C-alpha positions as CSV (number, residue, x, y, z in Angstrom):
1,X,118.3,108.0,78.4
2,X,114.5,108.0,78.4
3,X,112.6,109.7,81.3
4,X,115.8,109.4,83.4
5,X,116.1,112.7,86.2
6,X,119.9,112.9,85.7
7,X,120.2,114.5,89.0
8,X,118.6,112.0,90.8
9,X,120.4,109.1,90.7
10,X,121.7,106.5,93.6
11,X,124.5,104.5,92.9
12,X,125.4,100.7,94.0
13,X,128.9,99.6,92.9
14,X,130.2,96.2,93.4
15,X,133.8,96.5,93.8
16,X,136.8,94.2,94.2
17,X,140.2,95.6,94.2
18,X,140.6,97.8,90.7
19,X,138.9,101.4,90.8
20,X,138.6,102.5,87.5
21,X,135.1,101.1,86.6
22,X,134.3,103.1,90.1
23,X,135.2,106.3,88.5
24,X,134.0,106.2,85.3
25,X,130.3,104.9,86.9
26,X,130.4,108.1,88.8
27,X,131.1,110.3,85.8
28,X,128.8,108.8,83.9
29,X,125.8,109.3,86.3
30,X,126.7,112.1,88.3
31,X,124.8,110.6,91.5
32,X,123.4,112.2,94.8
33,X,124.8,109.2,96.7
34,X,127.1,106.4,96.2
35,X,127.6,103.0,98.4
36,X,129.9,100.4,97.9
37,X,129.5,96.8,98.2
38,X,132.5,94.8,98.5
39,X,134.9,92.0,101.0
40,X,136.2,92.7,104.0
41,X,140.1,92.6,102.2
42,X,139.2,96.0,100.6
43,X,136.6,97.5,102.6
44,X,138.8,100.0,104.8
45,X,140.6,101.2,101.2
46,X,137.2,101.5,99.7
47,X,135.9,103.4,102.8
48,X,138.6,106.1,102.2
49,X,138.1,106.4,98.8
50,X,134.5,106.5,98.7
51,X,135.0,109.6,101.1
52,X,137.8,111.3,98.9
53,X,135.6,110.9,95.5
54,X,132.4,112.2,97.7
55,X,134.4,115.7,97.9
56,X,135.7,115.6,94.5
57,X,132.8,114.7,92.7
58,X,130.4,116.1,95.1
59,X,127.7,113.5,96.2
60,X,126.7,111.7,99.6
61,X,128.8,109.1,100.8
62,X,125.9,106.1,101.5
63,X,128.9,103.9,102.9
64,X,130.7,100.6,102.4
65,X,128.8,97.2,102.8
66,X,130.8,94.5,103.8
67,X,129.9,90.9,102.3
68,X,131.9,88.7,105.3
69,X,130.8,85.2,103.6
70,X,131.7,85.8,100.0
71,X,132.5,82.4,98.8
72,X,129.7,80.7,100.9
73,X,126.4,79.5,99.5
74,X,124.8,82.2,101.4
75,X,126.4,84.8,99.8
76,X,123.7,85.3,97.5
77,X,121.1,85.7,100.4
78,X,123.7,88.4,102.3
79,X,124.2,90.4,99.1
80,X,121.1,90.9,98.2
81,X,120.2,91.7,101.9
82,X,122.7,94.3,101.4
83,X,121.3,95.8,98.7
84,X,117.8,96.1,100.5
85,X,119.3,97.4,103.0
86,X,120.6,100.5,101.1
87,X,117.4,101.1,99.1
88,X,115.7,100.8,102.8
89,X,118.2,103.2,104.3
90,X,117.8,106.0,101.7
91,X,113.8,105.8,101.5
92,X,113.2,105.7,105.7
93,X,116.3,107.5,106.9
94,X,116.8,110.1,104.0
95,X,113.5,110.0,102.3
96,X,115.2,109.6,99.0
97,X,113.3,109.2,95.9
98,X,116.4,107.8,93.9
99,X,116.7,106.6,90.3
100,X,119.0,103.5,91.5
101,X,121.4,101.8,89.4
102,X,123.9,98.8,90.1
103,X,127.3,98.6,88.9
104,X,128.3,94.6,88.7
105,X,131.6,95.5,87.0
106,X,134.3,94.5,90.2
107,X,134.3,91.7,92.4
108,X,133.6,88.0,91.7
109,X,131.5,86.4,89.2
110,X,129.3,85.5,92.2
111,X,128.9,89.0,93.0
112,X,127.9,90.0,89.7
113,X,125.4,87.2,89.5
114,X,123.8,88.2,92.5
115,X,124.0,92.0,91.8
116,X,122.1,90.8,88.4
117,X,119.6,88.9,90.4
118,X,119.0,91.9,93.1
119,X,118.6,94.3,90.4
120,X,115.7,91.8,88.8
121,X,114.1,91.6,92.1
122,X,114.3,95.4,93.5
123,X,113.4,97.0,90.0
124,X,117.2,98.1,89.6
125,X,118.9,98.8,86.2
126,X,122.1,97.0,86.4
127,X,125.2,97.9,84.6
128,X,128.6,97.0,83.7
129,X,131.9,99.1,82.4
130,X,133.5,97.8,79.8
131,X,137.3,97.5,79.8
132,X,139.2,98.9,76.6
133,X,141.8,96.8,75.4
134,X,145.5,98.1,76.0
135,X,146.2,101.3,78.1
136,X,143.2,103.0,77.1
137,X,141.0,104.0,80.0
138,X,137.2,103.6,80.2
139,X,134.8,106.8,78.9
140,X,132.1,107.2,80.5
141,X,129.7,108.3,77.7
142,X,131.0,104.8,76.0
143,X,131.6,102.0,77.9
144,X,129.3,102.4,80.3
145,X,126.6,99.2,79.3
146,X,123.5,99.0,81.1
147,X,121.2,95.9,80.8
148,X,117.6,97.3,80.9
149,X,116.4,93.3,79.7
150,X,117.0,92.3,83.3
151,X,114.9,95.0,84.9
152,X,112.3,94.9,81.9
153,X,111.7,90.8,82.3
154,X,110.4,91.9,86.6
155,X,108.4,94.7,84.9
156,X,106.7,92.4,82.1
157,X,106.2,89.5,84.8
158,X,103.6,91.7,86.7
159,X,102.1,92.9,83.9
160,X,98.1,92.4,83.9
161,X,97.2,89.2,81.3
162,X,95.3,91.9,79.2
163,X,98.4,93.9,78.7
164,X,100.2,91.3,77.7
165,X,98.0,90.1,75.4
166,X,98.0,93.5,73.5
167,X,101.7,93.6,73.5
168,X,102.0,90.2,71.7
169,X,100.6,91.9,68.6
170,X,103.9,93.6,68.3
171,X,102.7,96.6,67.2
172,X,99.8,99.5,66.8
173,X,98.8,102.7,67.1
174,X,99.9,104.7,69.9
175,X,96.8,106.7,70.2
176,X,95.4,102.7,71.0
177,X,98.0,102.0,73.3
178,X,97.6,104.7,75.4
179,X,93.9,103.9,75.9
180,X,95.0,100.7,77.1
181,X,98.1,101.2,79.0
182,X,98.9,104.3,81.0
183,X,101.6,106.8,79.3
184,X,103.8,106.5,82.1
185,X,104.1,103.0,81.7
186,X,104.3,103.2,77.9
187,X,107.7,105.7,78.1
188,X,109.1,103.0,80.8
189,X,108.5,100.1,78.4
190,X,110.2,102.8,75.8
191,X,113.1,103.4,78.3
192,X,113.8,99.7,79.2
193,X,114.3,99.2,75.1
194,X,111.1,96.7,74.9
195,X,109.2,98.8,72.3
196,X,109.7,102.4,70.7
197,X,107.3,104.8,68.7
198,X,107.7,106.1,65.2
199,X,105.2,108.6,64.1
200,X,102.0,107.6,65.4
201,X,102.9,103.7,65.8
202,X,104.3,101.8,68.4
203,X,106.4,98.4,67.4
204,X,108.1,95.8,69.8
205,X,112.1,95.6,69.8
206,X,113.7,92.1,69.6
207,X,114.3,92.3,73.3
208,X,110.7,93.1,73.9
209,X,109.4,90.3,71.8
210,X,111.6,87.4,73.5
211,X,110.9,89.2,76.8
212,X,107.0,88.9,75.8
213,X,107.3,85.6,74.6
214,X,109.3,84.0,77.5
215,X,107.0,85.4,80.0
216,X,103.8,84.7,78.1
217,X,105.0,80.9,78.1
218,X,105.4,80.6,81.6
219,X,102.7,78.5,84.0
220,X,101.6,81.4,85.9
221,X,100.5,83.2,82.9
222,X,98.6,80.2,81.4
223,X,96.9,80.0,85.1
224,X,96.3,83.5,84.7
225,X,94.5,82.9,81.1
226,X,92.3,79.8,82.6
227,X,91.3,82.3,85.4
228,X,90.4,84.9,83.2
229,X,88.1,82.7,81.0
230,X,86.6,80.9,83.4
231,X,85.6,83.9,85.2
232,X,84.5,85.3,81.8
233,X,82.4,82.0,81.4
234,X,81.0,82.1,85.1
235,X,79.7,85.3,84.4
236,X,78.3,84.7,81.2
237,X,76.5,81.6,82.9
238,X,75.0,83.5,85.5
239,X,73.7,86.2,83.3
240,X,72.3,83.6,81.0
241,X,70.6,82.0,84.0
242,X,69.1,85.6,85.0
243,X,67.8,86.4,81.7
244,X,67.1,82.9,79.7
245,X,64.5,84.5,77.0
246,X,67.7,86.6,75.8
247,X,69.7,83.8,75.1
248,X,67.7,81.6,73.0
249,X,69.6,79.4,70.3
250,X,72.7,79.9,72.5
251,X,74.3,76.5,73.0
């Protein structure tokens, strides 16, 4: 799993009535702490379950966060605020430096959509548990499906224009890459399945190409490009004014 510190996960699980996906997620990540986000209807049962699971799997019970207005238009904001409160609570009260995983399997489609958005905004990798057909139970190493592209989109949107321009090349030498982009960022991009390296070369994946193209085509990047070239032109004009004899023959 790339650079994940496997003993330092924090789990946020969106849950409805079923629990199979929650147990599969816990077995997959072996987290230090687990939080559950659910509706009022299931909150009491999940509090008891979370307490039991924490003893059995040896993690800290973070608690159950309740969404009271689950079917209102304001639910998306409520869900996002709950996820933010969890992250802040861990950082401020417990001084935790956790690698967050956000499970969107349980609950309503509304919760799944809001969870995906929360993961994108907060830089948390989202995942869901695929339910096997028939009577088979989900397996931690087979049925937990991570969605790195959601997190990757948020990261790419914050990259400097120069880095985006370089990534659009699609491939190159690793030694050149690390001169332009810090090694830790290079490894994060690999972990997010945006690119991979083979020997001394790096290549964008299909997901990486699609993500870079999507972000590069936004109006924000177009403005950055215009601003960048405008800055260069202004600097050049200033130099030409200060050193006119050095630019004889320039248009």
